[in-house]
C-alpha positions in Angstrom: 138.0 99.9 127.5 136.3 96.5 128.0 135.4 94.5 125.0 131.6 94.3 124.6 130.1 90.9 123.8 127.5 91.0 121.1 124.7 88.7 119.7 122.7 89.5 116.6 119.3 87.9 116.1 118.5 88.3 112.5 122.0 89.0 111.2 121.2 88.7 107.5 118.3 91.2 107.5 118.5 94.9 106.9 119.0 95.9 110.5 121.3 93.0 111.1 123.6 93.7 108.1 123.8 97.4 109.1 124.7 96.4 112.7 127.5 94.2 111.3 128.7 97.2 109.2 129.2 99.1 112.4 130.9 96.3 114.2 133.4 95.9 111.3 134.3 99.6 111.6 135.9 98.9 115.0 136.2 95.1 115.3 138.6 95.1 118.2 135.9 96.8 120.4 133.6 93.8 120.2 133.5 90.0 120.5 130.6 88.4 118.7 128.9 85.7 120.7 126.2 84.5 118.3 124.9 85.2 114.8 121.4 84.0 114.1 119.8 84.0 110.6 116.7 82.7 108.9 117.5 81.0 105.6 120.4 82.9 104.0 123.2 80.4 104.8 125.7 82.0 102.4 125.4 85.5 103.9 125.5 84.1 107.4 128.7 82.2 106.6 130.3 85.3 105.1 129.4 87.3 108.3 130.7 84.5 110.5 134.0 84.4 108.7 134.4 88.2 109.1 133.3 88.3 112.8 134.3 84.9 114.1 131.4 84.4 116.5 131.3 81.6 119.0 128.2 80.1 117.2 126.3 80.7 114.0 122.7 79.4 113.8 120.4 79.1 110.9 116.6 78.7 111.6 115.8 76.9 108.4 117.2 73.3 108.9 117.3 72.7 105.2 119.9 75.4 104.9 122.2 73.7 107.4 124.3 71.7 104.9 125.1 74.8 103.0 126.2 76.6 106.2 128.2 73.6 107.3 130.1 73.4 104.0 130.7 77.2 103.9 132.2 77.2 107.4 134.2 74.0 107.0 137.7 74.4 108.4 136.7 77.1 111.0 136.2 76.5 114.7 132.8 78.3 114.6 130.1 76.1 116.1 127.1 75.8 113.9 123.5 74.7 114.5 120.1 74.8 112.9 116.4 74.8 113.9 114.0 76.5 116.3 115.6 75.1 119.5 119.1 76.1 118.4 117.9 79.6 117.6 116.3 80.0 121.1 119.4 78.4 122.8 121.8 80.8 121.0 119.6 83.8 121.8 119.6 82.9 125.5 123.5 83.0 125.7 124.8 85.5 128.2 126.0 88.6 126.3 126.3 92.3 127.0 124.3 93.5 124.1 121.8 91.8 121.8 120.3 93.1 118.6 116.8 91.6 118.4 116.0 92.0 114.7 114.3 88.8 113.7 111.1 90.0 111.9 107.6 88.7 112.5 106.3 86.4 115.2 109.3 84.1 114.6 111.3 86.6 116.6 109.1 86.4 119.7 110.6 83.4 121.4 114.3 84.2 120.6 113.8 87.8 121.8 112.1 86.7 125.0 115.0 84.2 125.5 117.5 87.0 125.1 116.0 89.0 127.9 116.8 86.3 130.5 120.5 87.3 130.7 119.5 90.7 132.1 121.7 92.8 129.9 120.9 95.3 127.0 118.3 94.4 124.4 118.4 96.6 121.3 114.9 96.0 120.0 114.1 96.1 116.3 111.4 93.4 116.4 108.0 95.2 116.4 106.0 92.1 117.4 107.7 91.9 120.8 105.9 95.1 121.8 102.9 95.1 119.5 101.8 91.5 119.7 103.4 90.5 123.1 104.0 93.8 124.8 102.7 92.9 128.2 104.6 89.5 128.2 107.8 91.0 126.9 107.9 94.0 129.2 107.2 91.8 132.2 110.2 89.6 131.2 112.4 92.6 130.8 111.5 93.8 134.3 111.9 90.4 135.9 115.4 90.0 134.3 116.5 93.6 135.1 117.4 94.0 131.4 117.7 97.3 129.6 115.4 98.0 126.6 117.1 100.1 123.9 114.7 101.1 121.0 116.2 100.8 117.6 113.4 102.1 115.4 114.4 105.6 114.4 111.3 107.2 115.9 111.5 105.5 119.2 115.2 106.0 119.4 114.6 109.7 118.8 112.2 109.8 121.7 114.7 107.8 123.9 117.4 110.3 123.1 115.2 113.3 123.7 114.3 111.9 127.1 117.9 111.5 128.1 117.6 114.2 130.8 115.3 111.9 132.7 112.4 114.2 132.9 109.7 111.7 131.8 107.5 112.9 134.7 107.4 116.4 133.1 106.3 115.1 129.6 103.2 116.5 128.0 103.2 114.4 124.9 105.5 112.9 122.3 105.4 113.4 118.5 106.3 110.6 116.1 107.0 111.7 112.5 106.1 109.9 109.3 107.2 110.6 105.8 103.7 109.9 104.5 104.9 107.3 102.1 104.3 107.2 98.4 100.6 108.1 98.7 101.0 111.1 101.0 99.2 113.4 98.5 97.2 110.8 96.6 93.4 110.7 96.4 91.3 107.8 97.6 90.6 107.0 93.9 94.3 106.9 93.1 95.0 104.7 96.2 92.2 102.3 95.2 94.0 101.7 91.9 97.5 101.5 93.4 99.7 98.5 92.4 102.2 96.8 94.7 105.0 98.2 92.4 103.8 101.7 93.1 103.3 101.2 96.8 106.8 99.8 97.2 108.4 103.0 96.0 109.1 104.8 99.3 110.2 108.4 98.7 112.9 108.4 101.5 113.8 105.1 103.1 115.1 101.9 101.5 113.3 99.0 103.2 111.9 95.5 102.8 108.6 94.9 101.0 106.4 94.4 104.2 107.6 97.6 105.9 107.4 99.5 102.7 103.7 98.6 102.3 103.1 99.4 106.0 104.7 102.8 105.4 102.4 103.4 102.4 99.3 102.5 104.5 100.6 104.2 107.6 100.2 100.9 109.5 103.9 101.2 110.3 103.2 104.4 112.1 100.2 102.9 113.8 102.3 100.0 115.1 104.9 102.6 116.3 102.2 104.4 118.3 101.5 101.1 120.1 105.2 100.5 120.6 105.8 104.0 122.0 102.9 103.5 124.5 104.6 100.3 125.7 108.2 101.6 125.8 107.5 104.9 127.5 104.4 103.9 129.4 102.2 106.5 127.7 98.5 106.9 127.1 97.0 107.1 123.6 96.4 110.9 124.1 100.0 111.4 124.9 101.2 110.3 121.4 100.8 112.5 118.3 101.8 111.7 114.8 102.8 114.3 112.2 103.5 113.9 108.5 107.1 115.2 107.9 108.1 114.5 104.3 111.8 115.3 104.7 112.3 112.7 107.4 114.9 114.9 109.2 113.2 115.1 112.6 112.5 111.6 113.7 110.7 112.3 117.0 110.0 115.1 119.5 109.2 115.3 123.2 106.9 118.2 124.3 107.3 119.2 128.0 104.8 120.9 130.2 106.9 124.1 130.4 106.5 124.5 126.6 109.9 123.2 125.6 110.1 120.8 122.7 113.2 118.6 122.3 113.7 117.0 118.8 116.2 114.4 117.6 117.4 115.1 114.0 119.6 113.2 111.6 120.0 111.8 108.1 117.5 109.0 107.3 120.1 106.3 108.0 119.3 103.3 110.3 123.0 103.0 111.2 122.5 106.1 113.4 120.0 104.7 115.8 121.7 101.3 115.7 125.0 103.0 116.7 123.3 104.9 119.5 122.0 101.7 121.1 125.3 99.8 120.4 127.4 102.4 122.3 124.8 103.5 124.9 125.3 105.3 127.2 128.4 106.5 125.3 128.5 107.4 121.6 130.7 106.1 118.7 131.7 107.6 115.4 130.0 106.3 112.3 130.3 106.8 108.5 126.7 107.8 108.2 126.0 110.9 106.1 125.9 114.2 108.1 122.7 116.3 108.2 123.1 119.4 106.0 120.2 121.7 107.1 121.1 124.3 104.5 120.7 121.7 101.8 117.4 120.5 103.3 116.3 124.2 103.4 112.8 123.6 104.7 110.9 121.3 107.1 107.2 120.6 106.5 104.7 119.1 108.8 101.0 118.2 108.4 98.3 116.3 110.4 97.7 112.8 108.9 94.4 112.2 107.1 92.8 109.3 108.9 90.0 109.1 106.3 92.6 108.2 103.6 94.8 106.4 106.1 92.6 104.5 108.6 95.5 102.5 109.9 96.3 105.1 112.5 92.7 105.1 113.8 92.8 101.3 114.0 96.0 101.2 115.9 94.8 103.7 118.5 91.6 101.7 118.9 93.6 98.6 119.4 95.9 100.3 122.0 92.8 101.5 124.0 91.1 98.1 123.7 94.0 96.1 125.2 96.9 93.8 124.3 94.8 91.2 122.5 93.5 93.7 120.0 97.1 94.8 119.1 98.0 91.1 118.6 95.0 90.7 116.2 95.8 94.0 114.3 99.4 92.9 113.7 98.6 89.4 112.6 95.7 90.5 110.3 97.9 93.2 108.7 100.7 90.8 108.0 98.3 88.5 106.1 96.6 91.3 104.3 99.8 92.9 103.2 101.0 89.6 101.8 97.7 89.3 99.9 98.1 92.8 98.4 101.7 92.0 97.3 100.4 88.8 95.7 97.7 91.0 93.9 94.8 89.1 95.6 93.3 92.4 97.0 93.5 96.1 96.4 95.6 98.6 98.4 92.6 100.0 100.3 91.4 96.5 101.2 94.3 96.1 103.6 92.9 98.3 106.3 89.3 97.2 105.6 90.2 93.6 106.2 92.2 94.3 109.3 89.2 96.3 110.7 86.8 93.4 110.0 89.1 90.9 111.8 89.5 93.2 114.8 85.7 93.5 115.0 85.3 89.7 114.9 88.0 88.9 117.5 87.9 91.9 119.9 90.6 92.0 122.6 91.0 88.6 124.3 93.1 88.6 127.4 96.8 87.6 127.0 98.5 85.8 129.9 101.7 84.4 128.4 103.5 83.8 125.1 101.5 80.7 124.4 98.3 82.8 124.5 99.9 85.4 122.2 100.9 82.8 119.6 97.4 81.1 119.8 95.6 84.4 119.2 98.1 85.3 116.5 97.4 82.0 114.7 93.6 82.5 115.1 93.7 86.0 113.7 95.8 84.9 110.7 93.3 82.1 110.0 90.3 84.4 110.2 92.1 86.9 107.9 92.7 84.2 105.3 89.0 83.3 105.6 88.0 87.0 105.0 90.4 87.1 102.0 88.9 84.0 100.5 85.4 85.5 100.9 86.5 88.7 99.2 88.1 86.9 96.4 85.1 84.7 95.8 82.8 87.8 95.8 84.9 89.5 93.2 84.9 86.4 91.0 81.1 86.0 91.2 
C-alpha cells in the first residue's frame, strides 16, 4: 500500500490534534509534508518531533524564535508568517486537512486546492463566507472535497451509493445545546459560563456558543447547500439530544439512510483520511442498548432565530452569508466578553444583515473586503448598544 502524503492546516487546534492522534496510530502509512499552526509554537514543535514533517510553519511571527529553539537539531524546515503559511499550504500532497479556523483559513485553504488532490474541509468559512470562490477553485483544480463536520460527513457517507439525483431532502441533526429546553427569559439572563456547557460535545468557546444559539447549525445548512448543491427547501434540521444520528438522507422512494456513531470527531476525520477505504480507530463504539432511546424535535425558530437568519442568507446570495458569518463572530466575542446578552447575538447579526444586504462576490479579495466591512459595522452596532445601556 502506497504511503499517503499529508498536510495539516491548523495542526494545534481541536481537529488538527485529533487528526494527529489518528496518524500516530499507524505512522508508517503516512508521510507528513507540512504542519501549520497559529501561535502555539511548543505544541507545534512537539507534533513536528513526533511526525517529522518536511516543514513546520507558525503563522504568528513572534512565536518563530520559540519554534526555532524547540526544533533545533532536527532537519525540519521551519518558517513563520502569512506568506509562509500560504506557501506551505500550496505544497503538493495527497490529502490536506483544512482546519484553520476563521477567515485566517481562507487563503491557505484556497492555496491547498491548487494541487488537485483531496481536501478534508473543517474550515466553515471556506463554504459559508467564500463558498462560490472556493467551490470554483475546487472544480478548476479537479480536487476532491471531503467534508469533516460530523453532520456533512454523515450525509456524504449516506450518499455513497451515488443516488444524489434521487434525493428528496437531507436532515441535519442538532443536539439543541445547553438551552434546548430553556425559556426566552432564561436565555436572556444566560451567562457565558452557562452557554459554554455543551451537553454532549467538547469544543472550543466560539463553536460552543454557536451551538447554544444554533448559529452553528445555521452555518451548517449553508455549508450543506454548497457541498451537495441543494436548495434551502431540501435541507431540514431536527433537534436530536442524544447526538447518535449525525445526518440522514431521504430518498424519493421513501427510504431514509442515516449515519450513526459515537459523538467523537475522530470518526469523521478517519473517514476522510482513509476515503474511499476505511481504517480502524480507537474511537468508542456505539452501544444502542445503552443509549436506549432516540428523540427528535423540530427546532423553535422563535427562541433560536439563527436558523431563520441562515436560511434567509442562503436564499439572498453569497454576500449575505459572508455578512452573517462575520457579524456572528464579532457578536459571539462580545458576548464572551460580557459586553452583550445572549439573545443580543442574533439580534445584532440580523441588524447587520439588513444594513449590508447581499453584495455580489467575485473573488477572494471581495470576500475579505465584505467580511471586514461587516465586522466594522457589527462593532459599531455593539458600541451603540453599549452606549444605550449605559445611558
